[in-house]
VEXVO-297913 format. One record per residue (C-alpha): x, y, z; residue number from 1. Coordinates in steps of 0.25 Angstrom, whole numbers, plus 5000, padded with zeros to 4 digits. Example, Ala and Ser with C-alpha at 12.3 -4.5 7.8 and 13.67 -1.06 7.14 Angstrom:
// residues 2
5049,4982,5031,1
5055,4996,5029,2
END
This chain:
// residues 725
4882,5167,4993,1
4873,5166,4981,2
4874,5178,4971,3
4862,5184,4965,4
4864,5193,4953,5
4854,5204,4949,6
4854,5216,4941,7
4852,5228,4951,8
4855,5231,4965,9
4840,5234,4968,10
4837,5220,4964,11
4848,5214,4972,12
4844,5221,4985,13
4829,5216,4983,14
4834,5202,4981,15
4844,5202,4992,16
4834,5204,5003,17
4826,5191,4998,18
4839,5182,4997,19
4847,5185,5010,20
4861,5183,5013,21
4864,5170,5005,22
4863,5178,4992,23
4870,5190,4987,24
4862,5198,4976,25
4871,5207,4967,26
4867,5216,4955,27
4873,5216,4942,28
4869,5230,4939,29
4862,5226,4926,30
4870,5220,4914,31
4884,5216,4917,32
4888,5214,4902,33
4883,5221,4889,34
4887,5224,4875,35
4898,5234,4873,36
4893,5248,4870,37
4905,5252,4861,38
4903,5241,4851,39
4891,5232,4846,40
4896,5221,4855,41
4891,5209,4846,42
4899,5200,4838,43
4891,5201,4825,44
4899,5190,4818,45
4898,5180,4830,46
4883,5177,4833,47
4881,5191,4838,48
4889,5188,4851,49
4888,5199,4861,50
4901,5205,4866,51
4897,5208,4880,52
4905,5217,4889,53
4904,5221,4904,54
4901,5236,4905,55
4911,5244,4912,56
4901,5248,4923,57
4897,5233,4925,58
4912,5228,4927,59
4913,5230,4942,60
4899,5224,4944,61
4903,5211,4935,62
4916,5209,4943,63
4908,5209,4956,64
4898,5199,4951,65
4909,5190,4946,66
4916,5191,4960,67
4902,5188,4967,68
4899,5177,4958,69
4912,5169,4961,70
4909,5169,4975,71
4894,5165,4974,72
4888,5152,4978,73
4877,5154,4968,74
4874,5165,4957,75
4860,5169,4955,76
4856,5178,4943,77
4844,5186,4946,78
4843,5196,4935,79
4830,5200,4929,80
4821,5190,4922,81
4821,5196,4908,82
4831,5194,4896,83
4840,5205,4901,84
4841,5200,4915,85
4844,5186,4909,86
4855,5192,4901,87
4861,5199,4913,88
4861,5186,4921,89
4868,5179,4909,90
4879,5191,4908,91
4882,5189,4923,92
4884,5174,4921,93
4893,5177,4910,94
4901,5187,4918,95
4902,5179,4931,96
4906,5166,4923,97
4895,5157,4928,98
4889,5149,4917,99
4876,5148,4909,100
4866,5136,4908,101
4872,5132,4895,102
4886,5132,4901,103
4881,5124,4913,104
4874,5114,4905,105
4887,5111,4897,106
4896,5110,4909,107
4898,5096,4916,108
4890,5094,4928,109
4901,5096,4938,110
4904,5110,4932,111
4889,5115,4932,112
4887,5127,4940,113
4875,5129,4949,114
4878,5142,4954,115
4871,5151,4944,116
4856,5153,4944,117
4847,5163,4937,118
4834,5167,4944,119
4823,5176,4939,120
4811,5182,4946,121
4800,5192,4942,122
4800,5199,4955,123
4809,5202,4966,124
4802,5197,4978,125
4807,5186,4988,126
4798,5175,4983,127
4802,5178,4968,128
4817,5178,4972,129
4816,5165,4980,130
4808,5158,4969,131
4818,5163,4958,132
4830,5157,4967,133
4822,5144,4968,134
4821,5143,4952,135
4834,5147,4946,136
4838,5145,4931,137
4849,5147,4922,138
4851,5159,4913,139
4841,5159,4901,140
4850,5161,4889,141
4838,5163,4880,142
4835,5176,4887,143
4849,5180,4887,144
4850,5177,4872,145
4837,5185,4870,146
4843,5197,4877,147
4856,5196,4870,148
4849,5195,4857,149
4842,5208,4860,150
4855,5215,4864,151
4862,5210,4852,152
4851,5214,4842,153
4850,5228,4848,154
4865,5230,4848,155
4866,5226,4833,156
4855,5236,4830,157
4860,5247,4838,158
4875,5246,4836,159
4874,5244,4821,160
4862,5253,4817,161
4867,5265,4826,162
4880,5267,4818,163
4871,5267,4805,164
4863,5279,4811,165
4876,5286,4815,166
4881,5286,4801,167
4868,5289,4794,168
4862,5299,4804,169
4870,5304,4816,170
4880,5297,4826,171
4875,5293,4839,172
4862,5288,4835,173
4858,5274,4838,174
4847,5263,4834,175
4841,5252,4842,176
4833,5240,4838,177
4820,5241,4846,178
4822,5256,4849,179
4822,5259,4834,180
4808,5253,4833,181
4803,5261,4845,182
4808,5274,4838,183
4802,5270,4825,184
4788,5269,4832,185
4790,5282,4838,186
4794,5289,4825,187
4783,5282,4817,188
4773,5287,4827,189
4779,5301,4826,190
4778,5301,4811,191
4763,5296,4812,192
4760,5308,4820,193
4767,5318,4811,194
4759,5312,4799,195
4746,5312,4806,196
4735,5321,4801,197
4724,5324,4812,198
4709,5322,4807,199
4698,5330,4813,200
4686,5323,4818,201
4674,5326,4827,202
4667,5319,4838,203
4653,5322,4843,204
4647,5319,4857,205
4633,5322,4862,206
4629,5326,4876,207
4615,5319,4879,208
4606,5318,4890,209
4597,5306,4895,210
4583,5307,4898,211
4587,5309,4913,212
4596,5321,4908,213
4609,5313,4910,214
4620,5318,4901,215
4630,5310,4893,216
4638,5311,4880,217
4639,5302,4868,218
4648,5302,4856,219
4643,5301,4841,220
4648,5288,4835,221
4640,5287,4822,222
4630,5293,4812,223
4620,5284,4805,224
4629,5273,4807,225
4642,5280,4803,226
4653,5279,4813,227
4657,5293,4818,228
4665,5289,4830,229
4679,5288,4823,230
4683,5302,4818,231
4672,5302,4808,232
4666,5316,4810,233
4677,5324,4803,234
4674,5339,4804,235
4666,5349,4812,236
4656,5351,4801,237
4651,5336,4802,238
4652,5337,4818,239
4643,5349,4818,240
4633,5343,4808,241
4631,5331,4817,242
4630,5340,4830,243
4619,5348,4823,244
4611,5336,4819,245
4613,5330,4833,246
4607,5342,4840,247
4593,5338,4835,248
4595,5323,4835,249
4586,5314,4844,250
4595,5306,4853,251
4592,5292,4860,252
4599,5280,4866,253
4601,5270,4855,254
4608,5258,4863,255
4614,5256,4877,256
4625,5245,4879,257
4629,5242,4893,258
4641,5233,4896,259
4650,5229,4907,260
4664,5231,4903,261
4676,5225,4910,262
4690,5232,4910,263
4701,5222,4912,264
4713,5225,4920,265
4726,5227,4913,266
4737,5216,4913,267
4749,5219,4923,268
4761,5226,4918,269
4772,5221,4909,270
4784,5230,4905,271
4778,5238,4894,272
4764,5240,4900,273
4771,5245,4913,274
4779,5255,4905,275
4767,5260,4897,276
4758,5261,4910,277
4769,5268,4918,278
4771,5278,4906,279
4756,5280,4905,280
4752,5281,4920,281
4765,5286,4926,282
4773,5292,4915,283
4785,5284,4918,284
4794,5281,4906,285
4797,5266,4902,286
4811,5268,4907,287
4806,5274,4920,288
4796,5263,4922,289
4806,5252,4921,290
4816,5259,4931,291
4805,5260,4941,292
4799,5246,4938,293
4814,5240,4940,294
4814,5246,4954,295
4801,5240,4957,296
4806,5226,4952,297
4819,5226,4959,298
4815,5231,4972,299
4812,5243,4980,300
4815,5245,4995,301
4803,5246,5003,302
4804,5247,5018,303
4818,5241,5018,304
4815,5230,5009,305
4818,5230,4994,306
4805,5225,4987,307
4803,5221,4972,308
4789,5227,4969,309
4786,5222,4955,310
4790,5211,4946,311
4800,5212,4934,312
4797,5224,4926,313
4801,5219,4912,314
4791,5210,4907,315
4781,5208,4896,316
4772,5198,4904,317
4758,5200,4910,318
4759,5188,4919,319
4758,5188,4934,320
4763,5177,4943,321
4753,5168,4950,322
4758,5172,4964,323
4755,5187,4960,324
4741,5184,4954,325
4737,5177,4967,326
4743,5188,4976,327
4736,5199,4968,328
4722,5192,4969,329
4724,5191,4984,330
4728,5206,4985,331
4716,5211,4976,332
4706,5202,4984,333
4712,5208,4998,334
4712,5222,4993,335
4699,5224,4985,336
4691,5211,4986,337
4687,5199,4978,338
4680,5206,4967,339
4694,5212,4963,340
4701,5199,4964,341
4694,5190,4954,342
4706,5181,4950,343
4719,5183,4943,344
4721,5189,4929,345
4732,5185,4920,346
4737,5192,4907,347
4745,5189,4895,348
4755,5199,4890,349
4752,5206,4877,350
4767,5209,4875,351
4773,5202,4863,352
4783,5191,4868,353
4779,5192,4882,354
4786,5183,4892,355
4774,5178,4900,356
4783,5170,4910,357
4786,5184,4916,358
4777,5192,4924,359
4770,5205,4923,360
4775,5217,4931,361
4768,5217,4944,362
4770,5220,4959,363
4777,5209,4967,364
4765,5209,4976,365
4751,5215,4975,366
4751,5218,4990,367
4762,5228,4988,368
4752,5239,4984,369
4757,5253,4979,370
4751,5259,4991,371
4760,5251,5000,372
4772,5256,4992,373
4768,5271,4992,374
4779,5280,4997,375
4789,5268,4997,376
4792,5268,4982,377
4797,5280,4974,378
4785,5287,4967,379
4788,5282,4953,380
4791,5268,4957,381
4778,5268,4966,382
4770,5273,4954,383
4775,5261,4945,384
4773,5251,4956,385
4759,5256,4958,386
4756,5255,4943,387
4761,5241,4942,388
4754,5236,4955,389
4741,5241,4951,390
4742,5236,4936,391
4745,5222,4942,392
4735,5221,4953,393
4724,5227,4944,394
4727,5216,4933,395
4722,5206,4943,396
4709,5213,4946,397
4696,5211,4939,398
4691,5220,4927,399
4684,5233,4929,400
4670,5232,4925,401
4662,5244,4919,402
4648,5246,4915,403
4648,5252,4901,404
4636,5258,4893,405
4636,5262,4879,406
4625,5270,4873,407
4622,5273,4859,408
4614,5285,4856,409
4607,5289,4843,410
4605,5303,4839,411
4595,5304,4827,412
4597,5317,4820,413
4593,5324,4807,414
4603,5332,4798,415
4601,5340,4785,416
4615,5338,4780,417
4627,5330,4787,418
4634,5328,4774,419
4647,5328,4780,420
4645,5313,4786,421
4644,5302,4776,422
4631,5296,4780,423
4618,5292,4772,424
4610,5301,4780,425
4619,5313,4779,426
4612,5325,4772,427
4599,5316,4770,428
4591,5323,4781,429
4589,5309,4787,430
4591,5307,4802,431
4605,5304,4806,432
4607,5294,4817,433
4619,5297,4826,434
4624,5287,4836,435
4631,5292,4849,436
4638,5283,4859,437
4640,5285,4874,438
4647,5276,4884,439
4647,5275,4899,440
4654,5266,4909,441
4655,5264,4924,442
4664,5256,4932,443
4657,5244,4938,444
4669,5237,4945,445
4683,5243,4945,446
4691,5230,4946,447
4705,5232,4942,448
4703,5247,4941,449
4703,5247,4956,450
4718,5246,4955,451
4721,5250,4941,452
4712,5262,4939,453
4709,5269,4925,454
4705,5283,4922,455
4692,5278,4916,456
4680,5285,4922,457
4665,5280,4922,458
4657,5286,4909,459
4643,5290,4914,460
4631,5287,4905,461
4617,5289,4910,462
4607,5278,4910,463
4601,5277,4896,464
4590,5269,4890,465
4589,5264,4875,466
4581,5274,4866,467
4582,5285,4877,468
4580,5299,4871,469
4592,5307,4874,470
4594,5322,4875,471
4605,5329,4866,472
4612,5339,4875,473
4624,5343,4866,474
4633,5338,4855,475
4648,5341,4855,476
4657,5340,4843,477
4672,5339,4845,478
4683,5340,4835,479
4695,5330,4836,480
4707,5327,4828,481
4714,5314,4826,482
4727,5313,4833,483
4740,5307,4829,484
4745,5294,4836,485
4753,5299,4849,486
4767,5298,4851,487
4772,5286,4858,488
4774,5287,4873,489
4783,5277,4881,490
4770,5269,4884,491
4765,5268,4870,492
4778,5265,4864,493
4781,5253,4873,494
4767,5248,4870,495
4769,5249,4855,496
4783,5242,4856,497
4777,5231,4865,498
4765,5229,4855,499
4775,5227,4844,500
4784,5218,4851,501
4796,5228,4851,502
4805,5227,4864,503
4802,5219,4877,504
4799,5224,4891,505
4814,5227,4894,506
4815,5236,4881,507
4804,5246,4881,508
4810,5256,4891,509
4824,5255,4884,510
4818,5257,4870,511
4811,5270,4874,512
4823,5275,4882,513
4832,5272,4871,514
4825,5280,4860,515
4824,5292,4869,516
4838,5291,4873,517
4843,5291,4859,518
4834,5303,4856,519
4826,5296,4846,520
4813,5299,4854,521
4809,5309,4864,522
4797,5312,4872,523
4788,5324,4868,524
4781,5333,4878,525
4770,5322,4881,526
4781,5312,4883,527
4778,5304,4870,528
4790,5299,4861,529
4793,5306,4849,530
4805,5304,4839,531
4816,5314,4839,532
4822,5319,4826,533
4834,5309,4827,534
4824,5298,4831,535
4816,5301,4818,536
4829,5300,4810,537
4834,5287,4816,538
4821,5281,4815,539
4820,5284,4800,540
4833,5279,4796,541
4831,5266,4803,542
4817,5264,4798,543
4822,5267,4784,544
4834,5258,4784,545
4832,5248,4795,546
4817,5245,4795,547
4819,5231,4801,548
4825,5237,4814,549
4813,5246,4817,550
4803,5236,4811,551
4793,5233,4822,552
4790,5219,4818,553
4805,5216,4816,554
4808,5221,4830,555
4796,5214,4837,556
4801,5201,4830,557
4815,5203,4835,558
4809,5204,4849,559
4801,5191,4847,560
4815,5184,4843,561
4821,5189,4855,562
4810,5183,4863,563
4812,5170,4856,564
4827,5170,4859,565
4822,5172,4874,566
4813,5160,4873,567
4823,5151,4866,568
4816,5151,4853,569
4827,5158,4845,570
4842,5160,4846,571
4847,5174,4847,572
4859,5174,4837,573
4850,5170,4825,574
4840,5181,4829,575
4851,5191,4829,576
4858,5186,4816,577
4844,5186,4809,578
4843,5201,4812,579
4858,5205,4810,580
4862,5200,4797,581
4851,5208,4789,582
4853,5220,4798,583
4868,5221,4796,584
4867,5219,4781,585
4856,5230,4780,586
4864,5239,4789,587
4876,5238,4780,588
4867,5242,4768,589
4861,5254,4775,590
4875,5260,4779,591
4878,5261,4764,592
4864,5265,4759,593
4859,5275,4769,594
4864,5289,4768,595
4868,5298,4780,596
4856,5307,4785,597
4862,5321,4785,598
4857,5328,4798,599
4853,5343,4794,600
4860,5354,4802,601
4851,5366,4804,602
4857,5380,4805,603
4852,5390,4816,604
4853,5404,4819,605
4859,5401,4833,606
4873,5404,4836,607
4883,5395,4843,608
4887,5403,4856,609
4900,5396,4856,610
4906,5399,4842,611
4896,5408,4836,612
4892,5399,4824,613
4878,5395,4821,614
4871,5384,4828,615
4865,5373,4820,616
4854,5362,4822,617
4861,5348,4821,618
4856,5334,4822,619
4862,5323,4832,620
4859,5311,4839,621
4850,5318,4848,622
4843,5326,4837,623
4844,5341,4834,624
4854,5350,4842,625
4860,5364,4840,626
4875,5364,4837,627
4886,5374,4832,628
4888,5374,4817,629
4903,5376,4821,630
4904,5361,4825,631
4914,5355,4827,632
4922,5368,4831,633
4910,5371,4840,634
4902,5360,4847,635
4891,5369,4853,636
4878,5362,4853,637
4864,5365,4859,638
4851,5357,4861,639
4841,5361,4851,640
4829,5369,4858,641
4815,5366,4853,642
4808,5380,4854,643
4793,5382,4855,644
4794,5396,4849,645
4788,5402,4862,646
4796,5413,4869,647
4800,5411,4883,648
4790,5420,4892,649
4800,5421,4903,650
4813,5427,4897,651
4807,5431,4883,652
4821,5427,4877,653
4820,5412,4875,654
4810,5402,4868,655
4803,5391,4875,656
4809,5378,4871,657
4806,5363,4873,658
4815,5357,4883,659
4816,5344,4891,660
4819,5342,4906,661
4829,5332,4911,662
4818,5322,4913,663
4814,5323,4898,664
4801,5332,4900,665
4798,5343,4891,666
4798,5357,4895,667
4798,5371,4889,668
4808,5381,4893,669
4815,5394,4888,670
4827,5393,4878,671
4834,5403,4887,672
4836,5393,4898,673
4843,5394,4908,674
4842,5409,4907,675
4827,5407,4907,676
4821,5396,4914,677
4806,5397,4909,678
4800,5383,4907,679
4787,5376,4905,680
4783,5361,4906,681
4772,5363,4896,682
4774,5367,4881,683
4771,5382,4879,684
4762,5385,4867,685
4767,5399,4864,686
4754,5405,4868,687
4752,5415,4880,688
4742,5413,4891,689
4731,5424,4889,690
4730,5425,4904,691
4744,5427,4909,692
4753,5427,4897,693
4761,5415,4901,694
4764,5404,4890,695
4753,5394,4887,696
4757,5379,4888,697
4751,5366,4882,698
4749,5353,4889,699
4741,5341,4887,700
4729,5348,4893,701
4730,5360,4884,702
4735,5374,4885,703
4737,5382,4898,704
4745,5394,4904,705
4759,5390,4908,706
4757,5399,4920,707
4751,5390,4931,708
4746,5402,4939,709
4738,5406,4927,710
4731,5393,4923,711
4725,5398,4910,712
4720,5387,4900,713
4713,5390,4887,714
4700,5383,4892,715
4699,5394,4902,716
4699,5405,4892,717
4689,5398,4883,718
4680,5396,4895,719
4681,5411,4899,720
4678,5415,4885,721
4665,5406,4885,722
4661,5412,4898,723
4663,5426,4893,724
4655,5423,4880,725
END
């Protein structure tokens, strides 16, 4: 019997049906060895040798693997193709007492073992498994070393920097190498928002009519050659003066530019772009996306057979196999005809350190369309597959073609003043030449948009001719204010991490999960990432005292060094030593020089219901909380409630407070819960509906009455007021 070892039971079931009775496929259930949790687990004095242990939960599984390996005719390691998968295979080898390539090369010929094979594959299909079995190899120790180096590096930072935070801030805090950089990015964005000062600006649009009385709009872009398109009209006075002058201006078409514009298809997904798109389109978190993608990769039972639906989901490559490219072109031609199958398209990944030998994330067959799987997959799994299938197939289709037209329109006016804009003609009584621009586009050929549609709609412009006189219908001025940069959401954070070379495909989701799990970052009501008070404090002390740990360039360089270890260009021990020696010296100095940050305790008027002493607001690893001032004699604690200052309209006794559901979604309920169960999903403003006296709530679309039966919105009141006038 030949023994095939994989990571998960699902993967084992899928592969078993391809290999038959001569093979026994067994799962290791992930890692079989790891560093201990109670200690650093690294011999810092002996080349950073890891001290691996078998977790208690894995001991039974390891014993079973050893027993199965002893009776096997051949041992085949079929763990995932990335560094972590290679490391899992190596740990299994170490535990079942087979030997690595180096050991085999050192042994005499008669002692060489030929019963150990390592196979890798990008997809779990019959052809891919059979091809992998035909081309086995040994364990790649370069990949193992790169994974070991990452674990050792992260363990050193986490287990040596965290006690520093315990001593200087509060016990229970922790620091991480890559996670601390992500936290810094989020904190810096928050500080940028706090320091932002909005600036007023105005835009001006004109409604015009052609000689055929076809109406369209154009936006003001310049005055006497001075650019007015980029926030240059600063106040209402200037905008009103321009509007007044334009009312008597003469309008004509200045130039017409017609072009044909191609919109190229997007490259197939790699891990980071799949996570970003899943967040943007499906509102899946990075962690949820990877869990669903793992199911699609390892195999899902469809009509009694387990089928691997996509290729390996941890990748930074944009490549597609030649077999898939040929199959995709054949499918596209059969489905939509020759004009949509104009030859294969290849892409090169923009990701730093991309391993182009790997493949992009794609369906295992273009013929397995989302429509054929509708109702056979869980809804969320189907949505992710649908997105992956469409992105991949559309990448092999021709560009969409648009007919575009750009029209510049001159408005020759006359003004008596216009002193508020710095222009030679301002206030001179001379004619002012305003330039307006209008753009239109129509879809000529949908190309890849047939499969990967966008929200872009045709922009209509009437047929115009050069020097055509136009009729001025109206001028609309609109006030705006510049806005601060938005908080990162999961998609934009992953994008900035990838752009800066921080982390790799397997680390993006854990980074985001870790900083949230440690309560350094939380999601606001719009599901964007904002730092907590404890996150701000941890970031500030690390940035001030260990700037190299959270330096973006340093972290990116370290990732590049790990890539070089994986390719054999560098050895892992010197890389760790170069980091550790100055880090350890610097850490020792900071223990002596940095003073403990005292956490302020705030008193309150609330009385402890257990002992009668005053309750106080204290600071812990999860931020602020309420605790009895009689500690340690009384250990009563409460969650600190974030009140909105809005009385509960239901019971009249409680206050509306911000709360979180079990799934992390914000809602607003009565502080008198469970005695009062009043709750709203949208944030109340404190105002009362003028129609029914219910609370007014605010959402992305604006204000509305919380009573759905009422349906009041401010616009309705304004419209009725205008009608009365």
